[in-house]
C-alpha positions, 0 to 999 in steps of 0.5 A: 500500500502506498499513498501517492500525491502527484502534482497537486495544486489548490487555490482559494478563488484566485489565491494559490495555496498549494503548488505542484505538491508531489510525494509518496509514502510507503507502508509503515511510514510516519511522515510529518508536514512542517512549515510556518503558519499559512504555508498550506499544511492543513489545506494539504491534508484536506486535499488528500481526503477531498474535503477540499477538491484540488484544482490539479493533480492526483491522489492515489491509495494503492494505485486507486485515484481517490477522486473516484471514491465516494465519501464512504469509500474515502472514510474506509481508506483514510482516518482523519483527525482535524485540529478541533474534534467536536466532542460528544458526551459518551463513554470512551467505548461508544466514542471509538465505536462511532468510528465503525460507522465508516465501515458498516451499516449502523447496526452494531455487530459482535465484530464491531464490539470486538474490533473496538475492544482490540483497539482500546487494548492496543491504544492502552485505553481499556481501563477507561472504556466506560469513562465519559469523554468529558472526564478525560485529560487532553492526552487521553482524549487525543488517544480516543480520537486516534482510536476512533480513526483506527476503528475505520480500519484505514490504510492512511491516517491524516492527523492535524496537530495531534499534540497541540496544547498537550503537556510534554508527557502527553506529547511524547505519549501521543507521538510514540503511540503514532509511531508504534501503530504506524509500524505495527499496522503498516499504515501510512500516517501523515501528521501536521505539527509545529513541534520540530523536536517531536518530529525529529524524535519519532518521524521517518519522513519530513515534508517541509512546505514554504509558500504552498510548495515543497521546499524539502522532502526526505529523512532526517538528513533534510532537517539541516540548519540551512533548511530550518533557516530558509523555511522558518526564518530562524538561525538554529543548531541541529545537534544530538542529545542522548543520540536524539536529534534536537533543534535549538533556535538561536536568533531570528534570521537576519536579526541581532535578537537572540531567541530566549 
């Protein structure tokens, strides 16, 4: 299974937002989309699952053009986690069960219940199954949203800022979870994030956007100080701490002001 985006472009009216986006992701790949605000990161996710329709280009999953799929078929192929999820007051089990709606009619079968139990166990939420979603911490709630996306049994996960507003511990837990399920289930996971250090620690592939175009695409080798300066306009050092790459911002590019 492979996700392939070929020559994708998108505009809001006469304003170009994405220009000739081209990349491919193999099974078991956790990829991150990085870039400044307004660079087109969230818009790219919505073009991939056709919440927005590209002006040009093709998106394929397993060689099948997503444009030929209806919404139900797309939901079976792609689990999507927006920046803001509309929460409903229900149990964790019920929230994850809602994800099965993408696969079956809305009559709950034994297979549905067993699938939810497996996912809760995989994510580590089994002890919270009967807890109300309104009683969860931010990190726990993000795991529930991921579990609900997995309940669709998708081939692709699209996640828009899944660690935004989480504390450090929860950020690590969620990113490690995404890395683990991506590798274990041979998924393609595409994550929008602003956290370069979490990305460097857990991701396999890095897609950096600048003004709606891909500036760099590849493994950790593309995350250089020069690329970071060009994309984020910050002078930085990229070094290893405990064998983990980290980005340390120094000063704003072309400025004498140190970043404190």
